[in-house]
N, C-alpha and C positions, 0 to 999 in steps of 0.2 A: 776888664777888657773883653769886648765881645768876639764872637767866633770869627767874623769878617776881618776885624782888626789883627786878630792872631794870624790868620790866613795870609794877610798882607806882609806881615812881619816875618813869617815863615818863607815866603816866596822871594820877597825883594831883598836878598842878601847878595853881596858881591860874588860869593861863591856860586850860588845858584844861577846868577845871570851868566857867568863864565861857563858852567856846565852847559846851559841852554844853548849858548853860542857854539861852544865846541860840537854838541850833539848835532846842531843844525847843519854845521858843515859836513859832518860825517854823513848825515841822512842825505844832504844834497848829492854827495858823491856817489853813494851806494845807489841811490835811485836813478841816477844819470847813467848807470852802467847796465846795459842789457843782462838780464840774468840775476842781478843782485837785488831782490825785492825788499820792500818795506818790512816783511816778516823776517827775513835775514838780518837786516839792520837791528831790528829788535832782539833777535837771538845773540847777535855779536855783542850787543851792549850789556846783557845779563851778567857775564862775569866781572864786568867793570862796576856795576851796581852794588856788587857784594861789599865794596869797600865804601859806600856812600849812606849817608842818612836817608831816610824814607823820602823826603820831598824832593831833594836833587836827583834821586834815582828815578822817581816817576817823571821829572821834568826832563832828564835826558831821553827817556824812552817816547814821551809825548811829542817832544819837538823833532826828534829823529825821524819818526813814522810820518808826521805831517809834511816834512820836508821831502822825504823819500817818495810819497805818493805824488807830490807836485813835480819833482825833478824828472820822474820818469816820462813826463810829457817832452822834455827837451830833445833826447835823441829821436823820440817818436816823430816830433814835428820836423826836426831838421835832416833826418836821415832815414825816417821810416823803420826805426828799430826801437820799439818801446822800452823803456827802462823797467816798468812794473807791469804786472797784468792789468791794473786799473786803467793805465794808459793805452792799453791795446784797443779798447772799445773805439776810440775816435783817432788813432793814428793815421788811418789813411786819409781822413778829413784834414787834419792838421798838415800833413804832407802835402796834399793837393793845394792848400793855401800857400806853402813854402814856394812850390813850383810856380805859383802865379804871383811871387814876389811879396806875399803878405804874412811872412814868418812872423814879423812883430806882432801882428794883430792876433795870430793864433798863440803865441807864447803868452802875450799879455792877457788874453781872455783866460787862458789856462791858469795864469797866476793870481789874477785879481779874483776870479770868480771861485777858484779853489779856496782863497781866503774867505770870501763872502760865506761860501757853503760851511766852511769850518766853523766860522763864528756863528752861524744859524744853528748848526748841530749842537754846538756849546750852549746856546740859549735854551734850546730844547731840554739838554742835559740839566741844566739848572732848574728850570720851571717845572718839568714833568718826569723826571727820573722815575719815580716809584710807580705812577700810574702807567707810564709807557712800558716799564718792565713787565708789570702786571698783564697787560695786553699781549705782550710777546710771549709770556709762559703759556697763554691759551693755545698757541699754535702747536698742533699735533701733526703727525705724519700726513694726515689727510689734506691740511692746509699747506704743507711744505710741497707736497706732490703738485697741487695746482700752481703754486708760487713758481716752482721750477719749470713746470710746463709752460707758464706765462713768459718766463725768462727765455726758454728756448724759442718761443714764438717770435721773439725779437730777431731772430735770424731771418725770418720771412720779411720783417719790416726793413732789415738792412739791405736786403737783396731784391726788394720789390720788383726791380727791373729785370731780374733774372731768376725768378723764384725757384725754378726746377734745379738750376746749377747750385743754388744756395741751400737748397733741401738736401741734394747729394754730399755737399760739403759738411752740412750739419750731420748726417748719417755717418760719415767718415770719423767725425770727432766723437760721436756717440759709441763707435765701433772701437776706437782707441781707448776710450774711458772703460770699456768693458775688459780689457786685457789684465789678466793677473788674477791673485786669490782675493783681491778687496771687493768681494761681493756678498750678499747676504748667506749664500750657502758655502762660502769660502772654497769654492771648486775652481781649480786652476783653468782658465779660459784663455785660448789663443796663445799659449805659451810655447807650443812647439818644443816641449821638453827643455826648454831653457830655464835654469834657475833664476837668472837676472829678471827675466820677463814675469816671474811670479809675483814681483813686487809692483807691477804695473809700470807704465810710461809715464814719467814725471812731466808735469804740465809745465814747469819752467823750461826744461830742455826742449820741449816741443815747441813752446812759445819763441824761444831763442832762435830755433832752427827756421821755423815758418816765416818770422818776419826779418830777422837779421841776416842768417846764412843765405836765405833766397835772394836778398838784396846783394850780398857779396858774390853769389853765382851770377846774378845778372851783370854785374860789372865784369867778372871774369870772362864771360861769354862775349861781351862787347865792350872794349876798354874806352871806347868813345861814345858813349850813349848820350841821348839828350841830356842837358845840364839837370842833375838830380839834386844838387846842393846849391842854392842860389849864391852868387857871388855879390849881390847887392848888399851893402852893409846894413846891418840891423839898425833900424831907427829907434824912436822912442817907443818902448813897449807899452808905456801908459796911454799913448795918444789914442784917441777915440774910444776909451773904455767907458767914459760917462755917457756917451751916446749910445753904446751897446747896451748899458744898464737901463737906459730909458727906453730902448727898443725892445728889449726882451726881459722886462720885469717878471712876467709870468713864467718863463722859462727858468729863471733864476730861483723863484720860488718853488716851482715844481720840482726842480732837480734837487734843491735843499731838502724840501719835505719827503721825497721818495728816498734820498741818500740816508736821511736820519731813521726813517722807518725800516728800511732794508737792513741798515746797520744794527738796529736793535733786535733784529731776529737772529737768534743764536745760529751759528753756522754760516751765515750769509756773507756780509762785509762789502769792502769798497769795490771789488772786482765786478761782483754781480750788479752792484748798484750802478756803476759806470755804463755797463752793457745795457741794463734795462731802461736807464735814463735818456741814453742816446737814441735808442730804438723809439721811445715814447715821443722824444722830441721830434723825430722824423714823422711819426704817425699823425701828430697834432699841428704840425707846422703848415704855414699858409704857403711855403714854397718847399714842398718835399722833393721836388725835381732836382733842386740844387744840391741835396745831399750827396756827399761822394765827390763832388766837383770843386770843393774848397769853399764851403759854406760855414761861417762861424757859429751859427745858431746851435748846432749839436755839441760844439765843444764848450759853449757857455753853459748849457743845461747839465751836460755829464760830468764838467769839471766841477760844478757846484756839488754834484751828488757824491763824487769820490771822497771829498774831504769832509763833508757832513757825515758821511757813513763812519768815519773814524769816531767821531764823538758818539754817535748813536750806539756804536759796538760797545761802549764803556757803560750803557744804561743797565743791561742785564749783568754786566760784570760787576758793577759796584753794589747794585741792589741785592742781587741773588748768586753772586759768584759764578754765573754762567757765562762762558765766553761769547761774545758776539761774532768774533772771527779768530783766525789764528794768532793775529798779534795780541788780542786781550787774552787769550789762553795762556801766553807767555807772561803777561802782565800780571794775571791772578796769582801766578807763582811767585813773582816778585813781591806782591801785596802780602802774601801769607808770609814770605821770608822776613819782611818789615814789620811783622806784627799788626798790619792793617787789614785784618781778616774780613773780606767782602761780606755784606749782609747789611740788614735794616739797623743792626747795633752800631755800624760805622757812621750812620747819619746821626745817631742819638748820643753815642759816648765820646766820638771824636769829630764834631761837625767841622772844627777848623781844619782838618786834613782834607775833607771832602771840598771844602771851599777853596782850598789851596789847589786842588786837582782843576776845579773850574779856572781859576785865574791862570794856571799853566796853560791850559787850552787856549785862552783868549790871547795870551802873549805870544804863543807859538804861531798862532794864525796871523797876528799883526806884524811880527818880525820876519815871516815868510815873505813879504812883499819886498822890502829893501834887500834881503839875502837871495830871493829868488831873482831879482832883477840882476844882482851881481853874478849869480851862477849862469844866467843866460847870455851875458856879456862874455864870460870866460869861455863857455861852450862854443861860441861863435868863433873865437880866436883859435880855438883847437880845430875847428873845421877848415880853417884856411891852409892847414898841412896838405900837400899834395896827395890825391887819392891813392896813388900806387904805394904810398907809404901808410895812409890812414886805414886803408881796407884790411891789410895784414894785421895792423894793430888791433883793430875791432874784432877780427877773427880769433886773435889771442885772447881777448877779453871774453868773448862768446865761450871759447873752450873752457877757460877758467872758471867762468860763472856756471856752466853746465856741470863741470866736474866738482865744484864746491858743494853742490847740493847734497849729494851722498858719498862723494870722494870714491866715484867709481868710473871707470872709463866707458862703461855701459850707456851712461847719460850723454857722454859725448857723442857716441854712435847714434843714440835716438835723435840727438840734434842735427847731426849731418843728414841723416836719412829724411828727417821731417823738413829740412831745408830744401833738399833735392825734390821732394814731393810737392812741396808749396810752389817752388819755381815752375815745375811742369803743370801744376794746376792754374797758377796765375797765367802762364803763357797760353792756355786754352780757355781763358775766360771764367774760370770757377774762383769764387771769391774764398779767401781763407779765414775771415772773421767767423763764419758760422762753425767751422771745424773747431776753432779755439773754444767758442761757446759751448759746444758739444763736450769737449774734454773737461771743461770747468764743472759743468753741471750734470754730466752723465751719470757719475756714481751717486750723487743726491737724489736724482730722479729714480734710480732703480731701488735704492734702499728705502725710500719713502713709499714707493710703489708697493713693494713686498710687504713692509710693515702694515700698510693699510689694508692690503687684501687678507693678511693673517688677522687682523683685528676685526675686519667686517665678516670674516668667514665667508669670503667670496661674494659678499652682496656688492653689487654696484651702487645701489641707492646710498650706502653709508658715504660715499664720496660727495654727496651733495645735501646731506641732511643737517650736517653742523652749519652755523650761520655764516662764519667767516669762509670756510671751505666752499659753501654754496655760493657766496658772492664772488670769490675768485674763480670757481668753475664757470659762473655765469659770464664774467669778463673775459675768460680765456676763449669760451665757445663763441662769444660775440666776436672776437678778434679773428677767429677763424672763418665764421660763416657769414658775417655781416657784409663783407666786401662782395662775395659770391652772390647774396641776395640782393644786393643795391645793383649789381651788374645785370642780374636777371630782370629786376624791375625796370631798370633803364632800357633794356631790350624790348620788353613788352610795350613801354611806353612809346618806344621808336615805331614799333609794328602797328600800334593803334593810331599813331599820328599819320603814318604812311596810308 
């Protein structure tokens, strides 16, 4: 019996299918609650996998994470409260579509193109895992520095209509990321003598506060605001998806490629992939002025990116045992526990287990479509509850989600303060998405900058001499200066014509 046949026998057993269904429902539930992330879903499943054989244990984790990444879109779209950090990139866009009565289009695009992106990432994982992992290993601190800087530049794309306010918001996020001992010198910064602040300010409580609590405060300030959750019944979420696929094939491909590539870079993951993909979508769109007003193009591209990044993160994990993100860091522990030690020998000694992982990814992304459709329908029914009941319940979930990260009341305080600040910011026209991006990438930027300066002995040229670093540097600098140069040239041309 060949390795593929053995993989089919390993995967298509009634017990495995039941495990995948149960894990799918668990993942959908966790992802749909603001604050409970896909990483948390993985961590909560680990104790359960102790009692499982290797294949169903991996099946549970693969399906739960794929479902959680998608279902984070649902509260983001319907209530502007993203369930997961990967969903935060296009929450405002999806919510703007909901307010225009296009919730089913936004949710359908998130569901279908997440599945397509996931299948694309799986195809790349199957075809090119060893060679892609080898390329990813060539990334040093110089390449990561430019990659992160390019990611932060996304904040400029997302707020191009008000770049100064976007830049202020981004600086606030970078300042928040600098709090605590988690820096190259391990020096306590901005702690004000507080032991709790030495650990830094958690990204999840901050995200819950900035998106969910600010929305609850907005309702509390004005209990009769303009309709924020549409009463229009959700139509067919699959309607118009084929026409979207024909209209935006390049966006789907670009998002899937970017997601897989970013996912394959150790330490990156779906969160960064979604932010970068949304920004690139806006930059290269023929209708950039529509972004932020309820335009589906960005959701199509970044939806494809976040799920393809999940499969991409498995490339360095399987081939070299290097985690692509926090989820695969947990998974590597599970693989070792099940005697499936990651590395080249896994492909030669036990190929049927690798092929079984490929099959699990394919199945997870296919069953995401019917189960995701069911989850959308159920979520809409929940939102019919009167808002004076719904908002306190959501606030309770926010408090539980923030507390559950580290089992400390300090994170709840962080969430509440972040919510108040975000409300004040938004009321004065400052976007909060760049602040979240600054928190996500701030630590990574500093760490790679300091490492690179030490390696280069203070030489600036070292940041440009390596081929990949030089390419990323040129791309980042082009993004910064090309718009200014083009504006200058247009002005000169206008003067000459006059």
